[in-house]
N, C-alpha and C positions, 0 to 999 in steps of 0.2 A: 590850628595845629597845637600840639602840646609842646611846651617849652622844655629845655633841658632840666634835669633833676636838681642841679645846684647852680648857683649864679644865674638865676632866672630873673633877677632884678624885681622880684615881687609879682611876677605873672606866672601862672601855671598853664593857662590856655589862652591862645590868641584866636579870635574868631573874625573872619573877613567874609563879607558878602561878595559873591561873584559879580564881576562887572560893575563894581560900585566902590566908593571910598568908605562906605560904612564898615565899622569894625568895633570890636569889644575886647577888653582885657579882663580876664577872670582870675581872681586869686581864690584858691580853695583852701579851706581850713578843716582838718579832721579833728573831731573831739571824741574822747573815749566814752563819753556819756552825753545823752541828750540834754542833761541838766548843766553841762559845762558851757559857759558863755564865751563868745569871742570878744576880744577887746578892740579898742581903737587902733591897736597896732596893725590889725589886718587891713583896715582902711588906709592907714599910712603906707603900707607896703604897696597896695595897688596904685595909690597916687604917685608914689616914687617911680613906678614902672613906666609911666607914660613917657618920660624923657629918654628911655632906653630903647623904645620901639618906634619905628618910622610909620606912624599911623596918624591920620588926620582926624583929630577930635574923637577918639574912641569912647564908647560907652564903657563905664567901669562897674564891675560886679565883684562882690565877695560872696562866695558860696560855702556853706558849712553844713555838716550833718548834725551840728548842735542845734538845739532849739532856742537858744537865748543869745542875745547880744547885750553888752553893758550899755547903760544910758550914754556914756561918753562915746561908745562906738556908734550908736544910733545918731547922736548929735553930729559927730564927725562925718558920717556918711551923708546925712541930710545936707549939711553945710557944703559938701563937696560933690554933690550929685552922684554918689556911689550907691548903687542898688545892693541891698542886703537880701540874700536868698537863704533862708533858714530851713531847718529840717522839714517843716510842714509843707514847704514849697518845692522840695527837691523833685518830686514827680512831674512838676510843671516847668522845670528849669529850661528845657528846650523851647517851650512856648514863650516863656518870659524873655529870654535873650533874643529869640527870633522876632518877637514883636517890637523890640527896641531897634532892631536892624531893618525893619520893614520900610 
């Protein structure tokens, strides 16, 4: 389900697998250009959201239409097991998140 437009605690979409405890929190970031990178702030936001939703060990994702992520963003995501889905992966986003919840 889609979260509210403001005060969403860093989550834009919550995904829950039916008849299962598997879930995901997705933070979406729009960029006006494919050349504009997302920063580590996007990862921080999705990490903060975990404490606001009653989910058991959700998978975490940051999804953007931008084609780049700063090195600090990539490092922060890797350190905290947050999946980054950039522009080139957008057509496969359903498969990527679905495979994580399989």
